[in-house]
BAKOLPA-538577 format. One record per residue: residue in three letters; x, z, y of N, C-alpha, C in turn. Coordinates in steps of 0.05 Angstrom, whole numbers, padded with zeros to 5 digits, always signed. Each point is the difference from the previous one (the first is absolute). Example, Ala and Ser with C-alpha at 12.3 -4.5 7.8 and 13.67 -1.06 7.14 Angstrom:
<rs>
ALA+00264+00156-00114-00018+00000+00024+00018+00000+00024
SER-00007-00014+00021+00016+00001+00024-00015+00014+00022
</rs>
This chain:
<rs>
MET-02662+00501-00449+00018+00001-00023-00012-00017-00023
GLU+00017-00012-00016-00008-00018-00021+00015+00006-00025
LEU-00014+00001-00023+00013+00003-00026+00005-00027-00013
ARG+00024-00003-00010+00007-00024-00015+00013+00009-00026
VAL-00005-00014-00022+00011+00007-00026+00016-00024-00011
PHE+00026+00005-00005+00017-00021-00012+00000+00003-00030
GLU-00007-00021-00015+00003+00001-00029+00028-00011-00008
SER+00013-00014+00017+00027-00009-00004+00016+00006+00026
PRO+00009+00025+00003+00013+00007+00025+00026-00016+00003
GLY+00007-00006+00025+00024-00016+00005+00015+00010+00024
GLN+00010-00019+00016+00018+00006+00022-00012+00018+00021
GLU-00026-00005+00007-00012+00016+00021-00001+00029-00009
TRP-00009+00005-00025-00001+00027-00010+00028+00013+00000
ASP+00020-00015-00011+00027+00011-00003+00012+00007+00027
GLU-00004-00016+00020+00010+00006+00026-00013+00025+00012
PHE-00026+00003-00005-00014+00025+00009+00011+00024-00015
ALA+00001-00001-00026+00008+00023-00016+00029+00008+00006
SER+00017-00020+00004+00029+00006+00005+00004+00015+00026
ARG-00018-00001+00018+00002+00015+00025-00004+00030-00004
HIS-00012+00007-00023-00008+00028-00005+00013+00012-00024
THR+00010-00015-00019+00013+00010-00024+00018-00021-00012
ASP+00022+00009-00012+00017-00019-00014-00003+00001-00030
LEU-00021+00014-00009-00005+00002-00029-00010-00026-00012
ILE+00012-00009-00022-00008-00025-00013-00029+00001-00009
PHE-00010+00024-00006-00027+00003-00011-00022-00008+00020
TYR+00008-00004+00025-00019-00009+00021+00003-00029+00006
GLN+00018-00014-00014+00006-00028+00006-00016-00018-00019
SER-00004-00025+00009-00016-00019-00016+00013-00006-00027
VAL+00026+00001-00001+00014-00006-00026-00009+00020-00021
TRP-00005+00025+00008-00009+00020-00020-00028-00006-00009
SER-00017-00013+00017-00027-00007-00009+00001-00020-00023
ARG+00021-00017+00000+00003-00019-00022+00007+00015-00027
VAL+00016+00020+00002+00006+00016-00024-00025+00013-00011
LEU-00016+00011+00018-00025+00013-00008-00020-00020-00012
LYS-00001-00023+00011-00019-00021-00009+00009-00010-00027
GLU+00025-00009-00003+00009-00012-00024+00006+00021-00022
GLY+00008+00024+00008+00007+00020-00019-00023+00016-00011
LEU-00020+00004+00017-00024+00017-00008-00026-00016+00000
GLY+00001-00025+00009-00025-00015+00000-00018+00008+00022
GLY+00010+00013+00021-00017+00010+00021-00003-00021+00022
GLN-00020+00004+00017-00005-00018+00023+00010+00014+00025
PRO+00021-00010+00013+00009+00012+00025-00022-00001+00021
LEU-00004+00022+00014-00019+00001+00023+00015+00016+00022
TYR+00009-00015+00020+00015+00013+00022-00019+00000+00024
PHE-00009+00024+00007-00020+00004+00021+00015+00003+00027
CYS-00010-00015+00020+00013-00001+00026-00021+00005+00022
LEU+00007+00018+00018-00017+00004+00024+00013-00014+00023
ARG-00015-00018+00012+00011-00016+00023-00012+00011+00026
GLU+00017+00000+00020-00009+00006+00027+00015-00019+00019
GLY-00015-00016+00015+00012-00019+00018+00017-00021-00014
GLY-00009-00007-00025+00014-00021-00015+00024+00010-00015
GLU+00007+00026+00002+00024+00011-00013-00009+00020-00021
ILE+00015+00002-00022-00005+00020-00020+00010+00027+00011
VAL-00017+00020+00001+00008+00026+00010+00000+00022-00022
ALA-00014-00006-00022+00000+00019-00023-00005-00016-00025
GLY+00011+00010-00022-00004-00014-00026+00001+00019-00023
LEU-00010-00011-00023+00000+00015-00025+00006-00021-00022
PRO+00024+00002-00013+00005-00018-00022-00013+00010-00026
GLY-00013-00018-00015-00014+00010-00024+00000-00021-00022
VAL-00006+00010-00024-00004-00018-00023-00025+00010-00014
LEU-00019-00018-00005-00025+00006-00014+00003-00006-00030
LEU-00003+00021-00016+00001-00004-00029-00029+00001-00010
ASN-00008-00021-00013-00028-00003-00009+00000+00002-00031
PHE-00011+00023-00009-00002+00005-00029-00028-00005-00010
ARG-00012-00022+00009-00026-00008-00007-00022+00019+00010
PHE-00002+00023-00012-00021+00018+00009+00010+00019+00022
PHE+00026-00001+00006+00011+00019+00020+00020-00014+00017
LYS-00003+00003+00027+00018-00012+00019+00014+00022+00016
ILE+00026-00001-00001+00016+00020+00014+00019-00013+00019
LEU+00001+00009+00024+00019-00010+00020+00022+00020+00004
TYR+00024-00009-00007+00024+00015+00006+00012-00010+00027
ALA+00005+00017+00018+00013-00008+00025+00030-00004-00007
SER+00005-00022-00013+00026-00007-00011+00008+00020-00022
ILE+00021-00005-00014+00011+00017-00020+00031-00002+00002
PRO+00014+00021+00002-00008+00029-00002-00008+00012+00026
TYR+00008-00011+00023-00007+00011+00026-00018-00020+00014
GLY-00020+00009+00014-00016-00017+00016-00020+00017+00016
ASN+00003-00001+00026-00018+00015+00017-00003-00016+00027
LEU-00014+00012+00018-00004-00013+00026+00027-00004+00014
VAL+00003-00023+00012+00025-00007+00014-00007-00013+00027
GLY+00015+00006+00020-00006-00011+00026-00001+00021+00022
GLU-00016-00005+00020-00003+00018+00023-00021+00021-00006
ARG+00009+00025-00001-00017+00022-00010-00026+00004+00016
GLU+00000-00007+00026-00024+00005+00015-00024-00017-00009
TYR+00007-00021-00017-00022-00017-00010-00009+00009-00028
PHE+00014+00019-00012-00006+00006-00029-00028+00011-00004
SER-00010+00017+00017-00027+00011-00004-00021-00022+00000
ALA+00000-00017+00020-00019-00022+00001+00004-00020-00023
PHE+00025-00004-00008+00007-00018-00022-00012+00011-00026
MET+00002+00026-00005-00011+00011-00024-00030-00003-00002
GLU-00014+00003+00022-00029-00003+00000-00007-00029-00008
ILE+00014-00019+00011-00005-00028-00007+00007-00005-00030
LEU+00023+00012-00009+00008-00004-00027-00020+00011-00020
GLU-00011+00023+00006-00019+00012-00019-00025-00018-00003
ASP-00009-00011+00021-00022-00019-00002+00008-00025-00016
GLU+00024-00009+00003+00010-00023-00015+00003+00007-00030
PHE+00009+00023-00007+00002+00009-00028-00027-00001-00013
ARG-00020+00011+00014-00027+00000-00011-00011-00028-00003
ARG+00005-00016+00020-00010-00028-00001+00011-00015-00024
ARG+00025+00005-00006+00013-00013-00023-00006+00014-00027
ARG-00016+00021+00001-00008+00015-00024+00024+00011-00015
ILE+00019+00010+00015+00024+00013-00012-00009+00028-00009
ASP+00008+00007-00025-00009+00026-00011+00017+00023+00009
GLN+00026-00005+00002+00019+00022+00008+00023-00012+00016
VAL+00009+00016+00020+00023-00008+00017+00021+00022-00002
ARG+00025-00008-00004+00022+00018-00001+00021-00008+00020
MET+00008+00018+00017+00019-00005+00021+00022+00021-00002
THR+00025-00008-00005+00022+00018-00003+00019-00002+00024
GLU+00004+00023+00013+00016-00001+00024+00030-00004-00007
SER+00015-00011+00018+00028-00004-00004+00016+00024+00010
PRO+00020+00009-00015+00016+00023+00009+00018-00008+00023
PHE+00000-00026+00007+00018-00009+00022-00014-00001+00027
SER-00026+00007+00000-00015-00001+00026-00017+00025+00003
THR-00009+00004+00024-00017+00024+00006-00027-00003-00013
SER-00008+00022-00013-00026+00000-00014-00023-00003+00019
TYR-00020-00015-00010-00026-00002+00015-00022+00009-00019
PRO-00009+00025+00002-00020+00011-00018-00026-00016+00002
LEU-00013-00004-00024-00026-00013-00001-00020+00021-00009
ASN-00015+00010+00019-00016+00024-00005-00023-00005-00019
SER-00010-00025-00002-00022-00006-00017+00009-00006-00029
PHE+00026+00000-00005+00011-00006-00026+00009+00026-00013
ASN+00003-00001-00027+00010+00023-00015+00030-00002-00003
PRO+00016+00019+00011+00029-00002-00002+00011+00011-00026
LEU+00016-00016-00013+00015+00008-00024+00029+00002+00007
ILE+00013+00022-00009+00027+00006+00009+00020-00006-00023
ALA+00022-00012+00007+00022-00004-00018+00025+00007+00015
LYS+00023-00001-00014+00026+00005+00013+00015-00026+00001
CYS+00011-00006+00023+00017-00024+00004+00028+00010+00007
THR+00020-00011-00012+00028+00010+00003+00017-00022+00012
LEU+00013+00007+00022+00017-00018+00015+00028+00010+00002
LEU+00020-00017-00005+00028+00007+00003+00011-00014+00024
ASP+00011+00016+00018+00013-00011+00025+00028-00010-00008
LEU+00004-00026+00000+00025-00011-00008+00022+00002+00021
LYS-00008+00008+00024+00019+00004+00022+00018+00024-00006
ARG-00009+00018-00018+00016+00024-00006+00025-00007-00017
PHE+00001-00025-00010+00023-00008-00017+00019-00017+00017
GLY+00025+00008+00001+00020-00017+00012+00008-00021-00021
LYS+00010-00023+00009+00006-00022-00019+00021+00008-00021
GLU+00016+00020+00006+00020+00008-00020-00004+00029-00009
ARG-00023+00011+00005-00004+00029-00006-00024+00005-00019
PHE-00006-00019-00017-00022+00003-00018+00005+00024-00019
TRP+00023+00000-00012+00006+00020-00021-00001+00028+00011
GLU+00011+00004+00024+00001+00026+00012-00028+00009+00008
SER-00018-00019+00005-00027+00006+00009-00018+00009-00022
TYR+00007-00007-00025-00017+00006-00023+00004+00029-00009
ARG-00021+00012-00011+00002+00025-00013+00016-00003-00025
GLU+00011+00023-00010+00016-00001-00024-00015-00011-00024
GLU-00026+00007-00003-00015-00009-00023-00003-00031+00000
ILE-00001-00012+00024-00001-00029+00002+00027-00012-00008
ARG+00022+00012+00010+00026-00011-00008+00004+00001-00030
ARG-00009+00022-00012+00003+00003-00029-00016-00022-00014
ALA-00024-00005+00009-00017-00020-00012+00012-00028+00002
ILE+00011-00007+00023+00012-00026+00004+00025-00003-00017
ARG+00016+00021-00001+00024-00001-00017-00008-00004-00030
LYS-00021+00014-00008-00009-00002-00027-00009-00029-00007
ALA-00015-00012+00019-00009-00028-00004+00024-00018-00003
GLY+00021+00004+00016+00023-00016-00002+00015+00003-00026
LYS+00002+00025-00009+00013+00005-00026-00015-00012-00023
LYS-00027-00002+00003-00016-00012-00021+00000-00031+00001
GLY+00015-00011+00020+00002-00029+00002-00023-00014+00014
LEU-00015+00015+00016-00023-00012+00014+00010-00013+00026
TYR-00013-00021+00008+00005-00013+00026-00026-00012+00009
VAL-00001-00008+00026-00025-00011+00012+00003-00030+00005
LYS-00021-00015-00006+00000-00029+00006-00027-00007+00011
ARG-00001-00022+00015-00025-00011+00011-00012-00020-00019
ALA-00026-00001+00000-00014-00022-00016+00004-00026+00015
THR+00008-00020-00015+00005-00027+00012-00016-00022-00013
SER-00018+00007-00018-00016-00020-00013-00028+00010-00005
ARG-00019-00018-00002-00028+00007-00004-00004+00014-00027
ASN+00017-00007-00019-00003+00013-00027+00004+00030+00001
GLU+00016+00009+00020+00006+00029+00002-00024+00016+00010
VAL-00019-00014+00011-00025+00014+00009-00013+00012-00025
GLU-00001-00014-00021-00013+00011-00025+00016+00022-00011
VAL+00027+00000+00003+00016+00022-00009-00007+00025+00016
PHE-00003-00003+00026-00007+00024+00016-00028+00009-00008
TYR-00018-00018-00005-00028+00008-00007+00000+00017-00025
ARG+00017-00007-00019+00001+00017-00024+00010+00028+00006
LEU+00019+00002+00018+00010+00026+00009-00022+00016+00014
TYR-00015-00014+00016-00022+00012+00015-00021+00011-00020
LEU-00008-00017-00020-00020+00009-00020+00011+00024-00016
SER+00026-00001-00006+00012+00022-00015-00003+00027+00016
SER+00005-00001+00025-00002+00024+00017-00029+00009+00002
MET-00019-00018+00004-00028+00007+00002-00010+00013-00026
LYS+00009-00011-00023-00009+00011-00025+00012+00028-00004
ARG+00025+00003+00007+00014+00026-00003-00013+00021+00018
ASN-00010-00008+00024-00012+00019+00018-00031+00002-00004
ARG-00010-00013-00020-00029+00000-00006-00016-00009+00024
ALA+00009-00021+00013-00013-00011+00024-00008-00028-00005
ALA-00022-00009+00014-00009-00027-00002+00020-00019+00014
ALA+00006-00023-00012+00016-00020+00013-00017-00016+00019
LYS-00001+00008+00026-00019-00012+00019+00007-00028+00007
TYR+00025-00008-00002+00008-00026+00009+00006-00019-00023
PRO-00013-00024+00000+00004-00019-00021+00026-00016+00003
LEU+00007-00014-00021+00025-00016+00001+00000-00020+00023
ARG-00023-00012+00006-00001-00020+00021+00007+00012+00027
TRP-00004+00026+00004+00008+00013+00025+00030-00002+00004
PHE+00015+00005-00021+00029-00001+00002+00010-00028+00002
HIS-00014-00019-00014+00008-00028+00004-00005-00009+00029
ALA-00022+00008+00012-00005-00006+00028+00021+00012+00018
PHE+00008+00024-00006+00020+00013+00016+00026-00015-00001
TYR+00007-00010-00024+00025-00015-00003-00001-00026+00015
GLU-00022-00015-00005-00002-00027+00012-00003+00000+00030
ILE-00014+00020+00011-00006+00000+00029+00021+00015+00016
LEU+00009+00022-00011+00019+00017+00016+00029-00003-00008
ILE+00005+00004-00026+00029+00000-00008+00012-00027+00005
GLN-00014-00022-00004+00011-00026+00005+00006-00005+00030
ARG-00012+00017+00017+00005-00002+00029+00019+00022+00010
GLY+00011+00015-00018+00018+00022+00008-00015+00023+00012
MET-00025+00004-00006-00017+00021+00012-00006+00022-00020
GLY+00014+00000-00023-00004+00020-00020+00020-00003-00022
ASP+00002+00020-00018+00018-00001-00022-00013+00013-00024
ILE+00009-00009-00024-00003+00016-00024+00028+00007-00009
LEU+00005+00026-00002+00027+00010-00007-00001+00013-00027
PHE+00020-00005-00017+00001+00011-00026+00025+00018-00003
ALA-00003+00023-00013+00023+00015-00010+00005-00010-00029
MET+00024-00012-00004+00006-00013-00025+00019+00017-00017
LYS-00003-00002-00026+00019+00011-00019+00010-00022-00017
GLY+00024-00010+00007+00011-00023-00014-00015-00025+00007
GLU+00003-00020-00016-00013-00026+00005-00027+00000-00013
GLY-00021-00004+00017-00027-00004-00011-00014+00026-00006
GLN+00011+00023+00006-00014+00026-00005-00009+00011+00026
HIS-00026-00001+00005-00011+00009+00026-00009+00029-00003
ALA+00013+00018+00014-00007+00028-00002-00022+00008+00018
ALA+00000-00011+00025-00021+00007+00020-00001-00023+00020
GLY-00021+00000+00016-00003-00020+00020-00017+00010+00024
VAL+00004-00013+00023-00014+00007+00024-00009-00025+00014
VAL-00024+00000+00011-00009-00021+00018+00003+00011+00028
LEU+00016-00015+00016+00007+00009+00027-00011-00021+00020
VAL-00015+00010+00020-00012-00017+00020+00016+00004+00026
HIS+00005-00022+00014+00016+00001+00025-00019-00003+00024
SER+00000+00020+00018-00010-00003+00027+00024-00003+00018
ALA-00005-00006+00025+00022-00006+00019+00020+00022+00002
THR-00009+00025+00001+00018+00023+00003-00001+00020-00023
SER-00014-00007-00021-00004+00019-00022-00002-00014-00027
TYR+00007+00016-00021-00005-00008-00027-00023+00016-00011
HIS-00015-00011-00019-00023+00014-00012+00004-00001-00030
TYR+00002+00023-00013+00004+00004-00028-00027-00001-00014
LEU-00009-00025-00005-00029-00004-00007-00007+00006-00028
HIS+00016-00009-00020-00006+00005-00028+00027+00006-00014
ASN-00003+00015-00022+00024+00002-00018-00010+00001-00028
GLY+00019-00002-00018-00006+00001-00029+00026+00006-00014
SER-00002+00011-00024+00024+00008-00015-00006+00003-00029
VAL+00021+00000-00016-00001+00005-00029+00008+00029-00005
ALA-00016+00014-00015+00005+00029-00004+00027+00005-00012
ASP+00009-00018-00018+00026+00004-00014+00024+00001+00019
TYR-00003-00012+00024+00023-00002+00018-00002+00021+00023
LEU-00021+00015+00002-00003+00018+00023+00022+00021+00002
GLU+00010+00008-00023+00021+00021+00000+00026-00010+00014
ALA+00003-00027+00001+00023-00012+00014-00004-00003+00030
ARG-00022+00008+00010-00007+00002+00029+00000-00028+00014
PRO-00014-00019-00012-00001-00026+00013-00015+00000+00027
ASN-00020+00017+00004-00015+00001+00025+00017+00010+00023
ASP+00017+00020-00006+00018+00010+00021+00020-00022+00008
LEU+00010-00015-00019+00019-00021+00006-00013-00022+00017
THR-00025-00006-00006-00014-00021+00016-00006+00009+00028
VAL-00008+00025+00004-00005+00010+00027+00026+00000+00016
ASP+00022+00008-00012+00026-00001+00014+00006-00029+00009
TYR-00005-00019-00017+00004-00028+00007-00017-00008+00024
ILE-00026+00008-00001-00018-00008+00022+00008+00013+00026
ILE+00009+00025+00000+00009+00013+00024+00024-00015+00012
ARG+00019-00006-00017+00024-00014+00010-00007-00027+00011
LYS-00017-00014-00014-00009-00027+00008-00014+00002+00027
GLY-00018+00020+00003-00015+00003+00024+00017+00006+00024
VAL+00020+00018-00003+00018+00007+00022+00016-00025+00008
LYS+00010-00014-00020+00016-00024+00005-00016-00021+00016
GLU-00026-00002-00006-00017-00020+00013-00014+00010+00025
GLY+00007+00024+00008-00011+00011+00025-00028+00010-00001
LYS-00010+00006-00024-00027+00012-00003+00001+00029+00010
ILE-00022+00010+00010-00002+00027+00011-00013+00019-00019
ILE-00019-00009-00016-00016+00018-00017-00002-00011-00028
LEU+00003+00017-00020-00007-00006-00028-00026+00015-00005
ASP-00021-00015-00004-00027+00011-00005-00005+00002-00030
PHE+00000+00025-00009-00005+00005-00029-00030-00002-00007
MET-00017-00006+00020-00029-00004-00004-00014+00026-00007
GLY-00026-00003-00006-00016+00024-00004+00002+00012-00028
SER-00007+00026-00001+00000+00015-00025-00025+00018+00000
ASP-00010+00005-00023-00021+00021-00003+00013+00027+00008
ARG-00015+00015+00016+00011+00026+00010+00007+00019-00022
ASP-00012-00004-00024+00005+00018-00023+00023-00010-00017
ASP+00010-00023+00005+00022-00011-00016+00027+00010+00011
LEU+00005+00025-00004+00023+00014+00012+00027-00011-00009
SER+00002-00008-00025+00025-00010-00011+00007-00027+00014
LEU-00020-00017+00004+00005-00025+00014+00008+00004+00029
ILE-00014+00018+00013+00006+00006+00028+00028+00012+00002
ARG+00007+00017-00019+00027+00011+00001+00021-00022-00003
PHE-00004-00019-00018+00019-00022-00004+00004-00015+00026
LYS-00022-00004+00015+00001-00015+00025+00014+00016+00022
GLU-00005+00026+00000+00010+00017+00022+00029+00008-00004
LYS+00010-00002-00025+00028+00010-00004+00021-00017+00014
TRP-00008-00024+00008+00018-00018+00015+00002+00007+00029
GLY-00015+00020+00009+00000+00008+00028-00025-00011+00014
SER-00019-00009-00015-00025-00011+00011-00018+00022+00010
GLN-00019-00008+00017-00021+00018+00010-00027-00011-00009
SER-00017+00019-00010-00027-00008-00008-00020+00008+00021
LYS-00021-00016+00003-00021+00007+00019-00027-00008-00012
ASP-00021+00013+00009-00026-00007-00009-00008-00028+00011
ILE-00013-00015-00017-00010-00026+00008-00029-00002-00010
PHE-00018-00011+00016-00028+00000-00006-00010-00028-00007
THR-00016-00001-00022-00016-00023-00006-00028+00007+00007
TYR-00012-00016+00018-00028+00005+00009-00019-00018-00016
VAL-00019+00013-00013-00018-00014-00019-00029+00004+00010
LYS-00015-00022-00001-00029+00002+00006-00016-00016-00019
ASP-00020+00012-00012-00018-00013-00019-00024-00011+00016
TYR-00005-00025-00002-00023-00013+00013-00022-00004-00020
HIS+00005+00003-00026-00020-00002-00021+00006+00023-00020
PRO-00009+00024+00005+00008+00024-00016-00004-00003-00030
LEU-00022-00011-00009-00004-00001-00029+00021-00018-00014
ARG+00005-00023+00012+00021-00018-00011+00027+00014+00001
CYS+00005+00014+00021+00026+00014+00003+00004+00021-00021
LYS-00021+00014-00007+00001+00021-00021+00007-00013-00027
ALA-00013-00023-00005+00005-00015-00025+00029-00010+00000
TRP+00010-00008+00023+00027-00010+00002+00020+00023-00006
GLU-00005+00023+00012+00018+00023-00004+00000+00008-00029
TRP-00023-00001-00013-00001+00006-00029+00017-00019-00016
GLY-00002-00026+00007+00016-00020-00014+00030+00005+00004
LYS+00008+00008+00024+00028+00005+00005+00010+00024-00016
ARG-00017+00021-00002+00009+00023-00016+00003-00008-00029
LEU-00018-00017-00010+00002-00010-00027+00026-00015-00004
GLY+00007-00017+00020+00025-00016-00001+00024+00017+00000
ALA-00001+00024+00013+00023+00018+00002+00003+00016-00025
SER-00020+00001-00018+00003+00015-00025+00018-00015-00018
SER+00011+00014-00020+00018-00012-00019-00013-00023-00015
TRP-00026+00003-00007-00014-00021-00014-00004-00024+00018
GLY-00009+00006+00025-00005-00021+00019+00026-00015+00008
SER+00022+00015+00003+00025-00012+00007+00010-00020-00021
ASN-00005+00008-00025+00008-00018-00022-00016-00027+00001
ILE-00025+00002+00007-00017-00024+00002+00010-00017+00023
VAL+00006+00012+00023+00009-00015+00024+00026-00013-00006
ARG+00019+00014-00013+00026-00013-00007-00004-00022-00019
TRP-00018+00002-00019-00005-00021-00020-00011-00024+00014
ILE-00019+00003+00019-00011-00022+00014+00021-00014+00017
GLN+00016+00016+00015+00020-00012+00017+00022-00013-00015
GLY+00005+00009-00024+00022-00011-00016-00007-00026-00014
ARG-00026-00007+00001-00009-00025-00014+00008-00024+00015
</rs>
């Protein structure tokens, strides 16, 4: 067996990954979003046997000068390939992580595939919510919704809201302002910089592999927005943002209704509402009221340099505080 690492994954990797998953997060095009949007270095680890890739791990290395963290892709990234090779592959990978002096590795399993527990890693649990779009007939959306959803959509219509797609690069900055507004309202750090959304637009939206959708109030009044990623058979509700003054008009419900109808029309099978903190019950309820099902999803974390990792965790807690969040937003807004 031989380990090979692609820093610019291409056709060979894509053909291998496509045999095991249709998620865009495992494709080389997503590595470009991670590189240009976050400044990370793609590292796609491949185990070869007889000249063929039999197991792989897509990753992006984020180097914060004193701290190096490898994410096995974002938001999902875990071992992919033939499971009988995973145990040997992990032994080789751990040696490679140490050789590269990586301080921490984070691997998040996909809710679309069978879990592979990593016993030497620390498992962190979140909730991932999936909506089966097959439950909706092409003409039976309204009947399939609960009454509270129908009321919300009617209310949005009465308030004059409608949904439109972003069609210009300038609208990326509009969405980013909505995103920052939501992060500030929720007292959360804005983890993603403006260049992340620009990369998403240039690399994916321009190729029809994603959307930014807005709930509009009249001309030029953006009430809410969603970043939607397209996989072959699923949509992924990756980011959202909104203005507090418009929330009473239910722009988020209107946008989800639009996404469901669009997905069914285009033959998608799943709407992936992505992960949620298990304690964020209001958010989970919003996702589940559409008929979705939530399941536990594990992020496996391992510290290879404990002292640096403790310092890193302290810094993250500082960034999540109201004072730290204000500093992060100020830096990102410059």
